[in-house]
C-alpha positions in Angstrom: 0.0 0.0 0.0 1.3 3.5 -0.8 0.9 5.9 2.0 0.2 9.3 0.6 1.8 12.3 2.1 -0.5 14.7 4.0 -0.9 18.1 2.4 -1.0 21.2 4.6 -4.3 22.9 4.3 -2.8 26.4 4.5 0.8 27.0 3.5 0.5 30.8 3.9 3.8 32.1 5.1 4.1 35.0 7.4 6.7 37.1 5.6 6.4 40.5 7.2 8.8 39.9 10.1 11.2 38.2 7.7 11.1 41.2 5.4 11.9 43.4 8.4 14.9 41.2 9.1 16.1 41.7 5.5 15.7 45.5 5.9 17.6 45.6 9.1 20.3 43.3 7.7 20.9 45.4 4.5 20.7 48.6 6.4 24.0 47.9 8.2 22.8 46.1 11.3 23.7 42.5 11.8 25.9 40.2 9.8 29.6 40.0 9.8 29.3 38.3 6.4 31.3 35.3 5.4 34.2 35.9 7.6 36.2 32.8 6.7 37.5 31.8 3.3 36.8 28.3 1.9 40.3 27.0 2.5 40.0 27.9 6.2 37.1 25.5 6.8 38.1 22.0 8.0 36.1 19.4 6.1 34.9 16.9 8.6 33.1 14.6 6.3 33.6 13.9 2.6 31.2 12.5 0.0 33.5 9.4 -0.1 33.8 9.0 3.6 34.6 5.3 3.6 33.0 2.4 5.4 29.5 2.4 6.8 26.9 -0.1 7.9 23.6 -0.2 5.9 21.5 -1.0 9.0 18.0 0.2 7.9 17.4 1.1 11.5 18.4 3.9 13.7 20.7 1.9 16.0 22.2 3.9 18.8 20.5 7.0 17.6 17.4 6.0 19.6 19.4 6.3 22.8 18.8 9.6 24.4 21.3 10.1 27.3 23.8 12.4 25.7 24.8 15.0 28.2 27.9 13.0 29.3 29.5 13.6 25.8 28.7 17.4 25.7 31.4 18.6 28.1 34.1 20.7 26.5 32.5 20.9 23.1 31.7 24.1 21.2 27.9 24.6 21.1 26.3 25.2 17.7 22.6 26.2 17.8 20.0 24.8 15.4 16.3 25.9 15.3 13.8 23.8 13.5 10.1 23.1 13.2 8.9 20.0 15.0 6.7 18.2 12.5 6.1 15.1 14.6 3.7 16.8 16.9 5.7 15.4 19.8 4.9 11.8 18.7 8.4 10.6 18.1 12.0 11.3 17.0 12.3 13.0 13.6 15.1 12.2 11.2 16.7 15.6 12.1 16.6 14.7 15.8 18.3 11.4 15.0 21.0 13.1 12.9 21.6 15.6 15.7 21.9 12.8 18.3 24.3 10.8 16.3 26.4 13.8 15.3 26.7 14.7 19.0 28.0 11.3 19.8 30.5 11.1 17.0 31.9 14.6 16.7 34.6 15.4 19.3 34.7 19.1 18.7 31.1 20.4 18.2 27.8 19.9 19.9 24.5 20.7 18.2 21.9 22.3 20.5 18.5 21.6 18.9 15.6 23.9 19.6 12.2 23.1 18.1 8.8 24.7 18.0 5.4 23.5 17.0 3.1 24.9 14.3 0.5 27.6 14.8 1.0 30.3 17.4 4.2 28.8 18.5 5.7 29.0 15.0 4.5 32.6 14.6 6.3 33.5 17.8 9.4 31.9 16.4 9.1 33.8 13.2 8.9 37.1 15.1 11.8 36.2 17.3 14.2 35.1 14.5 13.4 38.2 12.4 14.5 40.5 15.3 17.5 38.4 16.4 18.9 38.0 12.9 18.2 41.6 12.0 20.2 42.7 15.1 23.2 40.5 14.2 22.4 37.4 16.2 20.1 34.4 15.9 20.9 30.6 15.7 23.8 29.3 13.9 21.7 27.0 11.7 18.0 27.3 10.8 15.5 25.3 8.8 13.1 26.4 6.1 10.3 25.5 8.5 11.1 28.3 10.9 12.7 30.7 8.4 11.0 30.4 5.0 13.4 31.2 2.1 12.5 33.9 -0.4 14.4 35.5 -3.2 14.8 38.6 -1.1 16.4 36.7 1.7 18.8 34.9 -0.7 19.9 38.2 -2.1 20.3 40.0 1.2 23.3 38.2 2.6 21.5 36.8 5.6 22.5 33.3 4.7 25.9 31.8 4.0 26.6 30.7 0.4 27.3 27.0 0.8 28.4 26.3 -2.7 32.2 26.5 -2.2 32.2 24.4 0.9 30.0 21.8 -0.7 32.2 21.6 -3.7 35.3 21.3 -1.6 33.9 18.3 0.2 32.8 16.5 -3.0 29.1 17.3 -2.9 28.3 17.9 -6.5 25.5 16.9 -9.0 27.8 14.0 -10.0 27.8 12.5 -6.5 24.4 13.7 -5.3 20.9 14.0 -6.7 20.2 17.7 -7.6 17.6 17.9 -4.7 20.5 18.4 -2.2 20.7 22.0 -3.4 17.3 23.3 -2.3 17.7 27.1 -2.1 19.6 28.2 -5.2 20.1 31.5 -6.8 22.4 31.5 -9.8 25.6 29.7 -8.8 24.9 30.2 -5.1 23.5 27.6 -2.8 21.9 28.7 0.5 20.2 25.6 1.7 20.8 21.8 1.6 18.3 19.0 1.9 19.6 15.7 3.2 16.6 13.7 1.9 13.7 14.5 -0.5 10.4 13.2 -1.9 9.2 13.4 -5.4 5.6 13.8 -6.5 4.0 12.9 -9.8 0.6 14.0 -11.0 -2.0 12.1 -13.0 -5.3 13.1 -14.6 -8.6 11.1 -14.7 -9.1 9.9 -18.2 -12.7 11.0 -18.1 -11.4 14.6 -18.0 -9.0 13.9 -20.8 -11.5 12.2 -23.1 -9.9 11.5 -26.5 -7.4 14.3 -26.3 -3.7 14.1 -25.6 -2.3 15.0 -22.1 -2.1 18.8 -21.7 1.3 20.3 -22.6 1.0 23.4 -20.6 -0.8 24.8 -17.6 -3.4 26.7 -19.6 -4.4 23.5 -21.5 -4.8 21.8 -18.2 -7.0 24.6 -16.9 -9.2 24.5 -20.0 -9.7 20.8 -19.6 -10.7 21.1 -16.0 -13.1 24.0 -16.6 -14.7 22.2 -19.6 -15.2 18.9 -17.6 -18.9 18.6 -16.8 -18.4 16.2 -13.9 -18.0 17.0 -10.3 -14.6 16.2 -8.7 -11.8 17.4 -6.5 -8.1 18.2 -7.0 -6.2 15.4 -5.3 -8.6 15.0 -2.5 -11.7 16.5 -0.8 -9.8 18.2 2.0 -7.7 20.6 -0.1 -8.0 24.4 0.1 -8.0 26.4 -3.1 -4.6 27.9 -2.2 -2.8 24.6 -2.7 -4.4 24.1 -6.1 -3.3 27.6 -7.1 0.2 26.8 -5.8 0.3 23.8 -8.0 -0.8 25.8 -11.1 1.5 28.9 -10.5 4.7 28.0 -8.6 6.5 26.1 -11.4 7.1 29.4 -13.2 9.5 32.2 -12.1 7.5 34.9 -14.0 4.1 33.3 -13.2 3.6 32.3 -16.9 4.6 35.7 -18.2 2.4 37.7 -15.9 5.4 39.3 -14.2 8.3 41.0 -16.1 11.2 41.1 -13.7 13.3 43.2 -16.0 10.8 46.0 -16.4 9.3 45.5 -12.9 5.8 45.3 -14.3 3.0 42.8 -14.0 -0.4 42.0 -15.7 -2.9 39.7 -14.0 -5.8 41.0 -16.1 -5.4 38.4 -18.9 -7.6 35.3 -19.3 -5.0 32.8 -18.0 -5.0 34.1 -14.4 -8.8 34.2 -14.3 -8.9 30.5 -15.5 -6.4 29.4 -12.8 -8.4 31.2 -10.1 -11.6 29.5 -11.3 -10.0 26.1 -11.4 -8.7 26.5 -7.8 -12.2 27.7 -6.6 -14.1 24.9 -8.4 -11.9 22.0 -7.3 -11.2 23.0 -3.7 -12.9 21.6 -0.6 -16.4 23.1 -0.1 -17.7 21.0 2.7 -19.0 18.2 0.5 -17.3 14.9 1.0 -16.9 12.0 -1.3 -15.6 13.7 -4.4 -13.8 11.5 -6.9 -10.4 13.2 -7.5 -9.8 14.2 -11.1 -6.2 15.1 -10.4 -4.1 12.9 -8.1 -0.6 12.9 -6.9 1.6 9.8 -6.4 4.9 9.2 -4.8 7.9 8.2 -6.9 10.9 6.4 -5.4 12.2 3.2 -3.9 10.5 0.7 -3.6 7.6 2.1 -5.6 8.6 3.0 -9.2 6.2 5.4 -11.0 4.0 2.9 -12.9 3.5 0.8 -9.7 2.8 3.9 -7.7 0.1 5.1 -10.2 -1.5 1.7 -10.2 -1.7 1.7 -6.4 -2.7 5.3 -5.9 -4.8 6.2 -8.9 -5.3 3.2 -11.2 -6.2 4.1 -14.8 -5.1 7.7 -14.5 -2.9 9.4 -17.1 0.4 10.9 -15.9 0.6 14.6 -16.7 3.5 15.8 -14.6 4.1 19.2 -13.1 4.5 22.4 -15.3 7.7 24.4 -15.1 9.0 27.2 -17.3 11.3 24.7 -19.2 8.7 21.9 -19.6 7.1 19.1 -17.7 8.9 17.5 -14.8 8.3 15.7 -11.5 8.1 18.0 -8.5 10.4 17.8 -5.4 8.2 18.5 -2.4 9.0 21.5 -0.2 11.3 20.6 2.6 10.7 22.1 6.0 13.9 20.5 7.2 16.1 22.2 4.6 19.2 23.4 6.5 20.7 26.9 6.2 23.6 28.7 8.0 23.0 32.1 9.4 25.7 34.6 8.2 25.8 36.0 11.7 27.3 32.7 13.0 30.5 32.7 15.0 30.7 28.9 14.5 30.9 28.5 10.7 33.1 25.4 11.0 30.8 23.7 13.4 27.7 24.6 11.4 29.2 23.3 8.2 30.4 20.1 9.9 26.8 19.3 10.8 25.5 20.0 7.3 28.3 17.8 5.9 27.4 15.0 8.3 23.8 14.9 7.1 25.1 14.3 3.6 27.7 11.6 4.4 26.8 8.0 4.2 26.5 7.6 8.0 24.1 10.5 8.2 22.2 9.3 5.1 21.5 6.0 6.9 19.3 7.9 9.4 17.1 10.0 7.1 13.6 9.4 5.8 12.5 9.8 2.2 14.9 9.4 -0.7 18.6 9.9 0.3 20.4 12.5 -1.8 23.7 10.7 -1.6 23.8 8.7 -4.9 26.2 6.0 -3.6 24.0 5.4 -0.5 20.9 5.4 -2.7 22.5 2.7 -4.9 23.2 0.5 -1.8 19.6 1.1 -0.6 18.2 0.2 -4.0 20.1 -3.1 -4.1 18.9 -3.9 -0.6 15.3 -3.2 -1.6 15.8 -5.2 -4.8 16.9 -8.3 -2.8 13.8 -7.9 -0.7 11.6 -7.7 -3.8 13.1 -10.9 -5.2 12.5 -12.7 -1.9 8.9 -11.6 -1.9 8.3 -12.8 -5.4 9.3 -16.3 -4.3 7.5 -16.0 -1.0 4.6 -13.6 -1.7 3.1 -11.7 1.2 -0.5 -10.6 0.4 -0.4 -8.0 3.2 2.8 -6.4 1.9 2.8 -6.7 -1.9 6.0 -5.4 -3.5 6.9 -5.0 -7.2 9.9 -6.7 -8.6 12.8 -4.2 -8.8 15.1 -4.7 -11.7 17.7 -2.8 -13.8 15.0 -1.2 -15.9 13.0 0.0 -12.9 16.2 1.4 -11.4 16.9 3.3 -14.7 13.5 4.9 -14.8 13.5 5.8 -11.1 17.0 7.4 -11.4 16.0 9.4 -14.4 13.0 10.8 -12.5 15.1 11.6 -9.4 17.7 13.4 -11.5 15.1 15.3 -13.5 12.7 16.4 -10.7 12.7 20.1 -9.7 11.9 22.4 -6.8 9.2 25.0 -7.4 10.5 28.5 -7.9 10.8 30.9 -4.9 11.6 34.0 -7.0 7.9 35.2 -7.0 7.2 34.2 -3.4 6.4 37.8 -2.3 3.9 38.2 -5.2 2.5 34.8 -4.6 1.7 35.6 -1.0 -0.1 38.7 -2.2 -2.1 36.5 -4.5 -2.9 34.0 -1.9 -3.9 36.6 0.7 -6.2 38.6 -1.7 -7.7 35.5 -3.4 -8.4 33.5 -0.2 -12.0 34.6 0.2 -12.8 34.1 -3.4 -11.2 30.6 -3.5 -13.0 29.4 -0.4 -16.4 30.8 -1.6 -16.7 33.3 1.3 -19.4 35.9 0.9 -20.1 37.7 -2.3 -16.5 38.1 -3.5 -16.2 39.0 -7.2 -13.4 37.7 -9.4 -12.9 41.1 -11.0 -12.4 42.8 -7.6 -9.9 40.1 -6.5 -7.8 40.5 -9.7 -7.9 44.3 -9.4 -6.5 44.1 -5.8 -3.8 41.6 -6.7 -2.8 43.7 -9.7 -2.5 46.9 -7.7 -0.6 45.3 -4.7 1.8 43.3 -6.9 2.6 46.4 -9.0 3.3 48.4 -5.8 5.7 45.7 -4.7 7.5 45.8 -8.0 7.6 49.6 -8.0 9.4 49.4 -4.6 12.1 47.2 -6.1 13.2 49.8 -8.6 
């Protein structure tokens, strides 16, 4: 059985405090910048870090008494979102615990917060601390959401030279490891990732070919006379709009970053808003989803995953500026280093540990280390061969072979993160469109578009 990932009903990010942090930072308060050159950083773990045990368990990482090994070590602080709800140890906690046991010089002090009001308080706190030249040494995307403005501000350390020096490149790692990228700069790393595919109900498609762009998809969904949902009956309109918009840096030509202008008055934007409104949750249960997502990875190759999750559906992919790809899910545990840190070596040592094979043995999802992934695949392949001989009806498993491996690797290599360049404008869109998308009151589409157009243009004017 494929267990589908839960989608957050509301991904609205509170960016005002973070924008204040950017303003304070670029006004002269705060960061000391990147105070150490690349060659001054001791590389604690390399991509080819030697022997390791493929245990498929967390081993000693489940042991919690650690204080006895803390004495005399330099403390490096890490702030993250607790996505377990207090129910158990997350992969990040396991990585911290094992790093603290193994590293003789540094100790990672992990602080977590829950969602909701607790997270809002953390956003406020970090924006003030970082803007004033302080803050934790390491942060995750869950507590400090990355925007283009933040990447351009100098608030975060550019990790590209350190990663390259330690052998972390697209040749040794799946591209998903670099998860906050601007040009040739890398500001965040992901130690694991998950990849989504999307499929369309053939009743929507009829006798036509799968849609080649987002407008063709919108036309199909608006023309479909049946009643259905987008992925599931519990999804807000904002998520659907995210799916339709966030693959494009210029929002399908509606934003001109060179001229600092925008135009949301054309027919495409209206179509996308109408799709999001029609296919969102409106209190009626039992909709048959017309667009579904499915997980791609080991041990479920794409065709098997589609068969398990949405049998009979037609793969349509996710729309990006350069074509159709699989989508890498947003990672709340993406790790970033605060440029204010006084412990750059220690912060980088921990990030490097999460990417080495010992660290990769502790993570959930698809590991980004290609060598470790290959070992994992071969392990799963042996399991699949055993289950073909001795089938278990409770735990069916497809046979993994060389062709399945080839297809899966191609997908993992090709998958992309959604763009963050337009994040500020997207949040304007989500805020102004929320009432319309959720069917609240007598909100008119024309009024929503007019407000979005005015606010987005004001934002662009302020960038000049």
